[in-house]
N, C-alpha and C positions, 0 to 999 in steps of 0.2 A: 565429611570425608567418610566416616564410618558407613552411614546410610548408603551412601552411591557405592560403595564396593559392596557391600553386601547386596544391594540389588542388582549390578551387574554379576555377582557369581550365580544369584538366583536363575538369571536369564541364562547365563551359560550353563547350567546344569539342566535345567527345562529343555534347551534346544538338542542337547545330547541324548537326552532320554526319549524325546519326542522321535529322534531320527533312527533309534532302534527298533520302532515298532513299524509295522507294513501299513502304507495310505491305501483306504478303502476309497476306490474311485468314486463309489457311488453311496455315501452316508445313508441314505432313506433304506437301502434293503439291509442295513446291518441291524437285524432283529436276530435275537440269540434263537436257534432253534428248539423248538418244542416249547419257548415262553409263550407264546398266545396271547390274545388279547388280553385275557384275565390277569396276567402279571402283571402287565402293563397297566389296568386300569387299578389294581392293588396298590401298585408304587405310586401312581396320581394320587391317590385317594390318601396314601400315608403324608406323602410331602404336603399336601394343603392341611393336614391336620397338625403335624410336625412343625413346618415353619412359623404359623403364627405363634405357636408356642415359644420356640426359638428365639423370634424376633422380640417378644414380650420379655423373655427372662434378660434378653441384652439390653432391652431399655432400662428393665430394673436395676441390672448392676451398673449400669452407667448413671443412672440417677444416684445410686448410691455413692459410686466412685467421686462424682461432683459435687453432692451434699453433704457426704456424711464425712469422706476421707480427708478431699482437700480443705475443708474448712479447718480441720485438724494442722493440714500442714501449712497452710496459710496462716494459722494465729501465730506458727512461730515463726515470729519474723528476726531479721538479721538483728545482733544487737545494738549495730549502729542507727537504729531507728527505734531504740527501746528506750523508754525514761529511766534516768537513773533512780533505781530502787531504795528512796529514802522519803521522808515526808518532805514538800515542798515549801520552801520558804515563804511564798506567799499566801500559804494557809495558816501562818502564825496569825494568833488574835491581834497583834499590834498592825496589822495590815488590814485589817478589817474594821467595820464598826465606823467610827468618825472620821478615822485616817482616809478609809478606803471612798466614803461619800465625799470628803474635801476635796478629792482629786478626780472624780467621776468626770465632770467638764472641763474641757481645756482646750486651748489652740494646737491641738494635738495632729493636725495635718501639715507637717512642715512643709510638704513639698508644692503647696499651694500658697500664690500671696497672702491670701486670709483665708483660713477654715478651722471650725469647729468640729469637735466629736465627743463620744464619750468613751470612758475607758470599758469597754463591753464588745464583744466579737460584732453583732449586730446592731448599730447606732444611727440615731439620726446622724445625718451629716450638715453642715450649714459651710456654704462660703461666700466668696464674692468673685464677680469676672466684671468686666468693663471692656470698652473698646477704647484701643491705641492706635495710634496712625505712625506709619512707619513709610517712608518715601512714597508717600500720596496715597497708601494703601489702607484700608483698616484690617486690624488684626484683634483678635480676641485674648485678652490678658486673664489667665486663671492660672496655670500650672508656670512655677517658678523655672526660668530658663534665660540663659545669657543672651539669647538669639532676640529674645525683646527689648533688650538696649534699653533697659530702667536706667537711669542715670543714678540712682541709688533706691535702696530699700532696706529696711530690716527693723527691727524691735530697737526702741530707743530706749525703752522700760518693760522689763517682765518680772513678776515675782516669783515664777512659776507655779502658781496656784491659783490665784483669784483676779489678777491685774495684768494689763499689756497696754503698751502704745504705740504703734507702728507706724512710720512714715515711708511713703512709697512716691518717687518723683519719678514720672513718666512724661519726657519732653516739658511740655509746657504746664502740663496737669499734675498737681501735688493730693494724693489722696494720704487721710490720717484715718488708721482704724484704731479705735481703742475696744478692750474687751473687759468687762467688769462682773463678777460672779457674787449672788447675794443670795443668803440662806435664810428664808423668813420662815415661823412657825408654820404657817400654811403651806409651804413649798414642799413639791414633791421630791422625792430621792433625787440628792446632786445639786436642789435649789433652784433658784432662776438665775437667768443671765441676761447682759444687754451689749450689743453693738453701736458704737458711734462711728458713722462714717462721715469724713469731712473732705470737700472738694474744693481746692483753690486752684487759682489760675496765675500764670504771669503777665496776665492780660492788664495792661495799664488805665484803660478806660472801658466806657461801657459799650461803644463799639466794637472792640475787640472780644468783648465777652464770648465765651464757646458753651455748647452744649456738652455735658458728661452724659454718658449712656453706661450706667451702674445697673449690674445684673446679679439681684441677692437670691440665693436658692437653698431650699431645705432638701434633702433626701433622707428615706428611710430604707436601710439595708435590708431590715426584715418585716416591712409591712407596707401599707398603704398611704396616702396622705388624704387630707380635705383641704378643698378651696376655701378660703377664708371668704365671708358675704362681704366683705371690703369696707363699708362703714361700720363706725363704732360710736358708741353713747360718749365715747371721751372726744371732745375736738381734735382736730387735726391728727386723730388717730384711725389705724386702718388694719382690719384682722387680716393677715396674709394667709394663713394655714392654721390648721389645727386637726389634732390626732390623739391617739392613745396608744400607750403603751404599758406592757406588764409594769417594768421596773419605774416609770415616772408616773403613770395614771394619764390622766387627760391633760392636753398641755394645749396653747396657744401661742402664735407668733404676731405678734405686733408691730406696726410701722407708725413712728410720730415724726412730721415734720412740718414747721410752720411756714416752709418755701413752697413755692408752687414746683410742681412736677408732674408730668406726663406718666402715667402709670399703664404697664402692659403686661402680660403673664403668658407661659404656658406650661403645661403638663407633661410629662412622659411615662412610660411604662417601660423600664427597660432594665436588664439583671447585669447591664455593663455600665455602672454609675462612673466608672474611670474614665469612659469616653465623654462626658456632659459636654465638654467644649464643643465637639464633633457636633453634638444632636442641636446646642442651641445657635451654632453657626448655620446650620442645614436650615432650621426654622427661620432665622432672618436673611438669609437667602432666598428661600422661597418667598417670601413676605416682600422683600425688595424687587424681586422681579414681576411680581404682582400688583405691588400698589407704589413702587417706588420710595420704601421709606425703611430704614431701620429699625423696625419693631418686632415685637412677639406678635403670634397670630391669634393669642386671646382664646384658646382653643386647650383641651387637655384630653389625654388618652383615658379611656375608663380605667378606672382603680391606678391613678398614678402612684409612683414611689418616688419621682422628683416633680418639686415645684419650682419653677423660676421665675421670678418677679422683675421686671423692666422700670427701672425709674431713671426717666430722662430730663433733667432741669438745665437750667442756665446757671453756671458758676457765677459767684460762690453760691454751696449748697451745702446743707447738714441734714442728716437723718439719723434717728435714733430706732433700733431695733429689738424688741424687748420680747424674751421667751420667758413664758410663765408656766410653770408646771402644776399638777394637779388643781386646775384651773376652774374645776364643777362647784366649788364652793359657793359663797356667798358671793353674789356679783358688785356688790360696793368695794368688796374688799378685795376682789381682783384688780377691779379698776386702780383701787388705791395703791396695789403692788405694781401694777403698770406705771403707775404715775412716779413711785420712787425708782424706776428705771429708765426714765426718759426726763429731757427736759433740762429745768436747772437742776432737779434732785440730782439726775446723773452727772451734771457738771460739778456739782459738791462733791461727789464719791470720787469721781476720777482725780480731782484734784488732790483729795485727802490720801487717796493710794499714792499718787505720784509724792507726796511730801514724803509719805511712809517709805516709800521705795529708796528716797534721797538719806533719809535717817539710817535707816537699817544698813545701806551699803558704807555709809562712812563708820558705823558701828562695827561692821564685819571686817573691813578692808583698812580704817584708819590711813587712810592715804597722808603722805607728809606733805608739808607746805612748800617743798621746792616742786611740787607738779602743777602745772598751770592748769587753768580751766578746761583747756582744749585736751588736756592728757586725761581730764576726771571724765569728760563727757565721754570720748574715746573709750575709757574703762567701764563707764555704766552701761554704752551702747553693747560692749563685750559681754558684759553679763547678762543683760537683758535678751540681745540674741541667742545666746547658747541655752537661756531657759526658755524663750519662746520657741526655740527649735527642738523641744523634747516634744517626742511624737507615741503614738499607741499604736500598735500593728497587732494585726491578729492574722495566721494563716498555717500555711507547712512548707519548710524549706526543702527542696531538691537536692537529695543528697547524691553523690557519684557513687556506685559501687566499686568496690576494690576487686581487679580481676579475678583473685580465687575465692569469690561468694557463689555460694552455688543457688543463691536467690536470682531466679531470672524474671525481672518485671518485663511489661510490656515496651517500655522505654528505656531510655539509656539511665535514667534515675529511678530511685524509690524514693517516697515522701516520709519526710520527718513527721512526728505526730502533731496535731493542730495544736499553736501554742500562740499566747500572747509575749508580746514584748513591750513595755514602756521604758524609753533611752532616749537620752540626747542624741542629735546627728550631727555629722561633719559640716554638711553644707546641703541647705536646703535645694539648691537647683541641681548641683551635680552628685551630692550623695546622701540622700534624705532617707534613712534607714540606717539600724543599729550596724555599728562596726566595734568588734570585740577590742581591738588594743587601742583604738581610737577614746572607748569609754572610759578606762583607767584614766587618761588625763584628763576629761572631762570632770571626773568626779573629784578629783582636786581642787576645783573651784568649786563644783557645788556643794560638797560637804560643809564647806564652809561658811554657806547662806542659809541651806535648809539640810539638816543630816538626815530628817526622816526621807525627804526625797531619795536621796543617795541611797538608803538603805532599801527604798523600794526597788529602785533600778538596777541595783547589783543583784537584790533577790530574783528579779525578772531574768537576770542573765544567767544567773546559776543554775534557775528552775529549767534553763534549756540544755542540761548537760545529759548527756545520753550514760547507758551502761556502763560503759569503756571510761568515762569520764572526759569525754570529749565535748565542746561546744564548738559550733559551727563559728566561724570567724565573721562571716556577713551575713547579715540577717534580711531576708527576703521576703516579706511574707504578707500576701493578701495581693489583690489585682492591683491596686495603686502603686505598690513599691515595685512589683514585678514590672509594670508599663515602664519605669525608669531605668531598666538595668539592659544593657545589650546581653545577648542569649549565651554568649560565651563565658559570661562572667557568673552565670545563674547557679551552676552546679559547685554546691560544697564538697571539698573532699578530705574525708574522714581520716588520710595519711598525713593531713598537715594541720600546724598550730597556728599560734598567733601570739605574739607576746602577752605574758600574764599579768598586763598592766593593772588589773583590777586590784592585784596586792599591792599597788603605790598607794592606792585608797583607804585600803583595807589597814595596811600600816600604820597609817595616819590615826584612823579611828583608836587602835587600840592604845596609839603613843598618846592621843586625846584624853583619852580616860585617865591615864597615868598621871598626865600634868593638871588634870580638874579642867580641862576645856568645855565640857558640857555640863548639863543640868543633871539632877537627880534622874528625871523622867528618861531624858535621853541616855544617860548611862544604863538605863533599865533595857531599854529597847535595843541597843547595840549589844548588850551583855546576851541578851536572849537570841536575836539575831546571829552571832559570832558562835552561840552554844549549837545551834541547828544548821546553819552553814559548812560547820567544820568538817563533816564527813564527806560533804562535796568538794571543798577546797582540798580534801586529803586525796580524794579521787582526781583531781584535776592535775594536782602536782606528780602523782604518781603515771597519770597517762603521760606527760611530758617526761618524766624521768625513765621511762620505758619506752616510749614509741620514737623519741627524737634523740637518745644516747648516742652516744658514739662508740669506736671500738675500745678507747682505752678508759680507764674508770676517771670520773669527773668529768667529761668530755661531751660535746654536746652540737650536734648540727640542725639547721634548720633540715626538713623533709619536702619534696615538691619540685625540686628542680628538675629541669629537663636536660638529661646528658644525652642526648642525642639530637639535637637542634643543629639547623645548619642555616638560621637565621639569625641568632643572637648573638652579638658580639661576647657578651657573658651572660651565660644565663640566669635569669630574675631568680630571686629568694621571695617570692609575694608573702608567703607565710610570714619572714622576718617581717613585714611592716616596711623593710627598707626597699622595697622593692627592685630597683635597677642598681642599686648599690654593688661594687664591683666585689665578687667572691673569688674563688678558685675558678680557674679556667674551666675546668673540666669536672663536673660533679660527680662526688663517689659518695661510698662510706667511710672514707679514710678522713673526710672534713671535720674539723673543727672548728666552731664558731663563737668568738668571743663575744658576742652580745648574748647569745644565749644563754652560755655558761652564768654570764652576771647575771640575766632575768632568773635563772633559777636558785642563785644564789640569794635573791630578793624574796623569790617563794619561800625559801627553805627558813630564812631569817624572821618572815612575818609568821608562818606555820609555829615557828618557835616561840614567837611571842604570843601569840594566839593560845597556845598549848598552857604558856606559863599562866596566863589569865583566866583561863578555864582550870587550871589547877592538874591538867592531866601531864603528871611527869613523866610519864614513861614515854608517851608519845613526843614531849616537849623534848625530850633527852636524845630520841633519835633525830629530830629534825635539827636541834642544835650540833649536833654532830656532824650531820648534812653541810649545814650553814658554814662550821668551823672548816670543813674539808675545801669547799668552793671558795673560801676565803683566803686559804692559805696562799700566802705571797709568793713563796718559792715556788710551787707547784704550777702559780698562774702563770708566772714568768716563765716556767720550763716549758709548757705547753704553749704560750702566745706571744713571748715578747722577742722583739727583735732589739739585740745591743748597736746595731749599726745604727738604725734610724732612732732608736730609742722610743718606740711607738709598739702598742701591742697590735698584732696581725692574727687573722684567721690562718688558718692552715689547711692544705689540701694537695690535690693534684692539679700543678698550675704551671701555665707558662705566660709570659707577658708578648710573648709573639703572636698576638691573633689580631685579626684586621677584618673588616668587612671591605668587599670587593663587588664590583660589578660583575657580573657573568651573565652570559645568553642561557635560559635554561627553557627547557619544554614544559608548557603549559598545558592544560585541558585541551584536547582537538587536535594535539600534535604542534600547537603552533608557538614559536619563539616569544619570549619576553625576555626583558632587561630585567633584574633583580638584585639586589645586594644579598650576597652570600656570606656566611663567615668562613675564613681560610685560616687554617693554622699553620704557621711557617715552622715550627718546632716542636719535639715531642713534649708533653707537660712531664714534671716530676713532683713527686710529695716537698713541699716546701710550705715557708711563711707567704702570705699573699700581701704583697710591699703595697697597699694602699691605704694612704693616712685619709682618716676623716672621723667621720662620726663612729662608727664601729672601734674604731680605734681607742676611742674616751672612753668605753663604756666601763673598765675598771676603775676609771677618773670619776665617773659619774655614779659608780658605787661605793666610792670611798673608801676601796680595796687597797690603795697604796698609802704606807705610812707616813705620818706628816715628815718624820725626818729622813726621806728617803730622797736620793738623788733621781729617781724615777719619776717623783712626783715633779721637779724642776723640770724635767726634759718634758713632760705635759702641758706644764703652765707656758714652756717655751714655744711648742708646736702651737696651742690655742693663739699665741699672742702675735706670733709670725705671720707676716702679710704675703710670705712667698708659700705659704701652707693655708692655715684656715682663716684669719682674721681680715675683717672689713670691716668698713666704717656702718655697717649695717645690721651687723650680726656674724655668728660664724657659717661660714660655708659648709655643707655635709661632705665633700668631697675636696682634698688638697690639690691647688693648684699643679702640684707634682707629680699626681698619678697619670698615669699612661691613659685612662679613661676621663679623665677631669671632663665633663662636660660635651661626651661622645655620644652621638645616638647610639641606642641598643638594636636597632632595627631600621630599616627604611621609614617605618612608619613611627618609632618610639623615640621621642626627643627626650634629652636627659631628664632625670626627676629627680633621682636622691643623687646627683653627681656634680653638684656644684651650688644650685641654690639655696636659701637659708630658712631653716624650718623650725618654728618656735618650739614645739615640743622637745627636741634635742637641745636647744640653746636653754630654755629654762632648766633641765636638769643639770647642764654645764653649770649654771649659775649657781645653782643650789649647792653645787660639790665647791665650787670657787666660795661661795660664802662660808661655807663648811670650813674648807681650808684655810681662809683668813681668819678663824677665828679660835684655832686651835693652836695650842704651842708648837713650835718648828720654824726651822730656819727660813721657810718659804711662804710664812703667813702674809708678811707685808707686800710682796708682790703678789701674790692671789687676791689680795684687798684692790689694790691697783686696778688689776686686770677685771675684777668682778664689777667694778665700779663704770668703768668706761663700756664695758660690754653691755650692763643694763641701760645706761644712759645712750647708748647707739640703739639697740632694740626698741626702747620706748620711744624715741627721738622719729624713727623710721616709718613705726606703726601709725604713731599719731600723723604724720605727714602724708602717709598713703591714706588715712581715712579722711584727711582734711581735703585732698586733691581729688580722690576718687568716689569718696562715699561706701568704702568698702572695707572690711578687713579680708586678709588674703591668706590661700592653702600657703602659699611661700614665697621669699621674696629673691629680687635678683641679685645674686651677689656682687655684681660691679656697679650696678646704678641704684639699687636698694627697692626700685619698683616691684608692685603687686605681680605676682604671677600664680598660673594654674587656674584654680576654683576659685572664683569670688564669691564674697557673703559667706566666706569660710570661718564659722564663730564657733566652730568645734577646738581643738587644742592651740589656735592661736588666740582664742578668749585669756589663756595662760598668760597674757602682757598683764591681766588684771593683778595676778600674785606677783609678779615681776615689778609692778608699779608699788606695790603694798612690801614687797621685800618679804613674803611669805612663802618659805619653802618646807620647812618643816611643821610637824604639830605644833 
């Protein structure tokens, strides 16, 4: 606007000036009297000399501005994309050497049905595709997605390091994929590995046998590949591909099968590896039109970075694929290594790993005899899927800039620094990437299995912290991860937090040391980790304590709610993790969120424990005072307790009289359209927000209620009352008495945290019930009864659903107990293992 105003002013001034001058009707006669031709000639010569000089000086100035001045200005990036100024956790010696190499290769591509990669930014990628049939049409199976309608799939066993077994059922076809790593003396960095692929069918006789088309591929994110020579000196072996990398040395990929099969291949050169499914389907389509068969073209682009190998065989079929690194040594020794990774040798190794998995599972979780074999099977699959879903990602998050920022990028975002993340994921088909608040729950299970994996994962997350102490809540790193996310959810907002659940796991680690739960080596690693991570955890706490604080002392509210929406029944609080759980109807800075207050109490208490462990008395004293303030029962009740309902509530600018109504609104182009629009029927007032649900129980979950308080009895009553939260399948997220119970938030947003049963919250509630059943108090017996019934209901329902559907689910229906939302949700739903084991505290 300023530029337009100035331009118009200049135009008006110029017109006025020109109007004061006489207009010469014949410009060519306007020659100064007495000037003569000599003056004109001198002027022209002068201009000819000066203009190039002026132009040269202008270009030099422009060059200096762009190349000398601007880089200085560009180097001063906003703090939001500046890494936290402290040594990185992943640079600790404990994460180098043998530890780092032992985790180099893995099934770290959770978004595909089967995939292997290394923990390095530019890796060899390996994966499996196959052709499935749906409604009489052929479809390529590669990326995990519900539209493929697989009967079931997932890891039945996985140890998080060097072994896994997965079963995938696609109509009549059953595929089993097994993964094994082996480190030999001659191996290159990270060792060798093998994959066994088995195909079975429901066909009952030879005449009904079907052909399976498998596509095994290898891709190099940073180089080219060499097509193998095919035949090998080893019987039944084929050399598929070879290459060389700085980290691995030379390597070879071998195929071994005693079954008959037809073999074809195709090589591609493309920077878009995440579009591989499309490339293969285009190649197959071209061949089908040419020769009428589903087979690859047996051709390759020059210098390919992707090689795809088609194996077509009659079912039943079994093939072993062996990867050997540093393969330029003795030929006989290389052949011996290949034999150890295939055939009977591989069978023996896989069986041994499976027995070790069973033994360790029993040692870690000590399941009671009351659980039947079906429940134990579900427990093993839950753990296996969580560990098998761990991924490695590398890339840059896209950060939304606040309106006050003076940095003006070309797009509507600024990129975070290039970073890596090693993390478990909530769901392979729906959420195959890192989520901050999910990860704390994941680690409650993983640290009990392998504490070094937990330290590695938490270290990666904390290294993503920026200079302000903020960590992006959702990590969308790399093209493969980005391809699975709708554009409206890509940008991360630096004003918004996410529940700091990593403190749940860290608190357990500190507690575990005090109770001698770890070996001497593990205690040393945890101690070193805590000492280096403390400065980052301190900054993280302070970021919450300053950016999410409320108007009153010791009050907090989740930032990021939309206070101008005309579409949402109740504006979502995505940063809370509870999305559409009802808060104050009119978002404002007057809000007080009881769940965030409890998260801050947990964080302060954890920081106090770490300080005590590290013998930092001054910092520990400060955090201890903060924890005590946030634990103050009278202050908590003053801020959040409703004596009429006997429940804890949020506080804010609220009215219950809000609804969604159909209205005719003007759409683009002036055409009318019918939409659901938010309608407010009365003015909101500052008050407690009367919705009983998970948020109401946070003080109970945090054990902030004294065991002898009548308020504890009220919480147990709310939990056990079928008119509020109790169901035969677990505790519902929102009471039936709520005006927003099972209400849609918009025309397109079905209820999410407004009734369905969620495992992470049920786990925390069970943990609190277990605690109150063991401490002295008048309500311990009742707490024990409710604890036992709730635990049995959760186990029974999860096992029943797994048996019926083959999946663990994101949430469960509060009426019938059926799985809902994302399936193969083996993130925090895997907490069912700890519920089975009755493991809640360190």
